[in-house]
C-alpha positions in Angstrom: 23.5 -18.5 53.0 21.8 -19.2 49.6 19.7 -21.8 51.3 18.5 -19.4 54.1 17.8 -16.3 51.9 16.1 -15.6 48.6 17.9 -14.2 45.6 16.0 -10.9 46.0 17.3 -10.6 49.6 20.8 -11.3 48.6 20.7 -8.8 45.7 19.3 -6.1 48.0 22.0 -6.9 50.6 24.7 -6.7 47.9 23.4 -3.3 46.7 23.5 -1.9 50.3 27.0 -3.3 50.8 28.3 -1.7 47.6 26.7 1.6 48.4 28.2 1.6 51.9 31.6 0.9 50.4 31.2 3.9 48.0 30.8 1.8 44.9 27.8 3.7 43.6 28.3 2.6 40.0 27.7 -1.0 40.9 24.9 -0.2 43.4 23.0 1.7 40.7 22.5 -1.4 38.6 19.2 -2.1 40.3 18.0 1.4 39.7 18.9 1.2 36.0 17.1 -2.1 35.7 14.0 -0.6 37.4 14.1 2.3 34.9 14.4 -0.2 32.1 11.3 -2.0 33.5 9.3 1.2 33.6 10.3 2.1 30.0 9.8 -1.3 28.5 6.5 -1.8 30.3 5.3 1.8 29.7 4.4 1.9 33.3 3.2 5.0 35.1 4.4 6.2 38.4 1.3 4.8 40.2 1.7 1.4 38.5 5.4 1.1 39.6 4.6 2.2 43.1 1.8 -0.3 43.3 4.1 -3.2 42.3 6.8 -2.0 44.7 4.4 -1.8 47.6 3.1 -5.3 47.0 6.6 -6.7 46.9 7.5 -4.8 50.1 4.5 -6.3 51.9 5.9 -9.7 50.9 9.2 -8.8 52.5 10.8 -8.6 49.1 12.6 -5.3 48.6 13.4 -6.0 45.0 12.4 -2.7 43.5 14.1 0.6 44.6 12.0 3.7 45.5 10.6 5.7 42.7 13.0 8.5 43.5 15.9 6.2 42.6 14.2 5.5 39.2 14.0 9.3 38.6 17.6 9.8 39.5 18.6 7.1 37.0 16.4 8.7 34.4 18.0 12.1 34.9 21.4 10.6 34.2 20.2 9.7 30.7 20.0 13.4 29.8 22.8 15.9 29.2 23.3 18.7 31.7 20.6 21.2 32.0 23.0 24.0 31.2 23.4 22.5 27.7 19.7 22.4 27.0 17.8 25.5 25.8 14.0 25.5 26.0 11.6 28.2 24.7 7.9 28.4 24.2 8.4 27.5 20.5 11.0 24.8 20.7 13.9 23.0 22.5 17.5 22.3 21.5 20.6 20.7 23.0 24.1 21.6 22.0 25.5 19.0 19.6 28.9 18.7 21.4 27.2 18.1 24.8 24.8 15.5 23.3 27.6 13.5 21.7 29.8 13.7 24.8 26.9 12.4 27.0 26.1 9.6 24.5 29.7 8.5 24.4 30.0 8.5 28.2 26.8 6.4 28.6 28.0 3.9 26.0 31.3 3.6 27.8 29.6 2.9 31.1 27.3 0.3 29.6 30.3 -1.4 27.9 32.7 -1.1 30.8 32.9 -4.9 31.2 33.8 -5.2 27.5 36.5 -2.6 27.8 37.9 -4.2 31.0 38.0 -7.6 29.3 40.3 -6.3 26.5 44.0 -6.4 26.9 46.3 -3.4 26.6 47.1 -4.3 23.1 43.5 -4.7 21.9 42.2 -1.3 22.8 43.9 2.0 22.2 43.1 5.4 23.6 41.6 6.6 20.4 38.0 5.5 19.7 35.5 6.7 17.1 31.7 6.9 17.4 29.8 6.9 14.1 26.3 8.5 14.2 23.6 9.1 11.5 21.5 12.2 11.7 18.8 13.9 9.8 15.6 16.0 10.0 11.9 15.8 9.2 8.8 17.8 9.6 5.2 17.1 10.3 2.1 19.2 9.7 -1.6 19.0 10.6 -1.0 19.2 14.3 -3.8 20.5 16.6 -3.6 24.2 17.0 -4.5 26.1 20.1 -5.4 29.8 20.7 -2.2 30.9 22.2 0.2 33.7 21.3 3.9 33.3 21.1 5.9 36.2 22.6 9.1 35.4 20.6 9.3 36.0 16.9 7.3 38.3 14.6 3.9 36.9 15.6 3.6 34.5 12.7 4.5 31.4 14.6 2.0 28.6 14.9 1.9 25.2 16.6 0.4 23.5 13.5 3.8 22.4 12.2 6.7 20.6 14.0 10.3 20.3 12.7 12.5 17.7 14.3 16.3 17.0 14.1 17.8 13.9 15.7 20.8 11.5 15.6 21.2 7.8 16.1 24.5 6.3 17.3 25.6 3.4 15.1 28.9 2.0 16.2 31.9 2.7 18.5 35.2 1.1 17.5 38.9 1.4 18.1 40.6 3.6 15.5 43.9 1.7 15.7 42.3 -1.8 15.5 39.1 -1.3 13.5 38.1 -4.9 14.1 37.7 -4.2 17.8 34.1 -3.0 18.1 33.3 -1.6 21.5 29.5 -1.1 20.9 27.2 -1.7 17.9 23.6 -0.7 17.4 21.8 -3.9 16.8 18.6 -2.0 15.6 19.8 1.1 13.7 16.4 1.7 12.1 14.6 1.6 15.5 13.7 4.8 17.3 15.0 3.2 20.5 18.4 4.9 20.3 17.1 8.1 18.7 18.7 11.2 20.4 16.8 14.4 19.7 18.9 17.5 18.9 16.2 20.1 18.2 12.4 20.2 18.1 10.5 23.4 17.2 7.3 24.8 15.8 8.5 25.3 12.2 7.0 24.6 8.8 9.2 22.3 6.8 10.3 24.2 3.7 13.4 23.9 1.5 14.8 27.2 2.9 14.1 26.3 6.5 15.6 22.8 6.1 18.8 24.3 4.6 19.1 26.8 7.4 18.7 24.1 10.1 21.1 21.6 8.3 23.7 24.3 7.9 23.4 25.1 11.6 24.1 21.5 12.6 27.0 21.2 10.1 28.5 24.3 11.6 28.4 22.7 15.0 29.8 19.5 13.5 32.9 21.4 12.1 33.6 22.7 15.6 33.4 19.3 17.4 36.3 18.3 19.6 37.1 14.7 20.8 35.6 13.6 24.1 38.1 12.7 26.8 37.6 10.6 29.9 39.5 8.3 32.2 38.6 4.6 32.2 40.6 1.7 33.5 43.4 4.0 34.7 44.1 5.5 31.2 42.8 8.3 29.1 40.3 7.5 26.4 39.7 9.9 23.4 36.6 9.5 21.3 36.2 11.2 17.9 32.8 11.7 16.4 31.7 11.1 12.8 28.3 12.3 11.7 26.6 11.1 8.5 23.5 12.9 7.1 21.3 10.0 6.0 18.0 10.4 7.8 16.3 12.6 5.2 12.8 12.4 3.6 13.9 12.1 0.0 10.7 10.8 -1.4 8.6 13.6 0.1 11.0 16.2 -1.2 11.1 14.8 -4.7 7.3 14.7 -4.8 7.3 18.5 -4.3 9.3 19.0 -7.5 7.5 20.6 -10.5 6.8 18.3 -13.5 9.5 20.0 -15.5 12.2 18.8 -13.1 10.7 15.4 -12.7 11.3 14.7 -16.4 15.0 14.6 -15.7 14.4 11.5 -13.4 14.3 8.0 -14.7 11.0 6.3 -15.5 11.4 3.9 -12.6 12.1 6.7 -10.1 9.0 8.6 -11.2 6.8 5.4 -10.9 7.8 5.2 -7.2 6.9 8.9 -6.7 3.5 9.0 -8.4 0.8 7.7 -6.0 -1.5 4.9 -7.4 -4.6 7.2 -7.1 -3.2 9.8 -9.6 -5.1 9.5 -12.9 -3.2 8.7 -16.1 -4.1 12.1 -17.6 -2.0 13.9 -14.9 1.0 11.6 -15.1 4.2 12.7 -16.7 4.8 11.6 -20.3 8.3 10.3 -21.2 7.6 9.4 -24.8 7.3 13.0 -26.2 10.9 14.1 -25.9 10.3 17.2 -28.0 8.0 18.7 -25.4 10.7 18.2 -22.7 13.4 19.9 -24.9 11.1 22.8 -25.6 10.4 23.4 -21.9 14.1 23.2 -21.1 14.7 25.9 -23.7 
């Protein structure tokens, strides 16, 4: 059979056979691979359809229809009921986002879980994620009015909160790692929690961070069935994605004097003249200001 048919024809026949048997998880592999191709290649809809039409003309049905790619893409998002969108921002419930992230990781690592024996994997897993927030200003503004709020909202500033999954492991046997983020500093696995038109201030940051921490305290383990047994996944969030340097640069000179000389050297831009830099030799001035 391998001599009479190409690899693409056999792959397509395998997909159709699995779909006819009701094994949709295995039959969706081709759709997920097509979605990965679109994302990695930054392809538009017309570009993908052009490549698929050329392959179909050559009697090679390697690429699934674009509708299958959209269906695979929709599975990468939490449920619509857990997402709230307004004209000034969008947010997803933290519990729903973590549950969906854990479920997708289990599906991706299903072969790894099946390869482990009963003694190597317990029913209690833990997913560690880092999260944080940051703001940006200087965005293009448009002459539009916002109906919600007090009329002072503007689209010149954007405030963003996100998390990145780092590692999933067995809580009983910590050396058993189910999944590990090979590129923790890359935005590839960045999962947005909230994005809104908001100016980044100390007060606004505290309010948003407290809101996420409140949701974190109310988190419950994610439960699912895999391999015929129940799997529980606990979540651990670590606030590490913060713009420390930018926040410290906004401190007044009086508070900057409490920092070390080496820390201040990192904060002062090279273009700042020496006359405006902070002096650390005159300790009497610092003590007078503190009084």
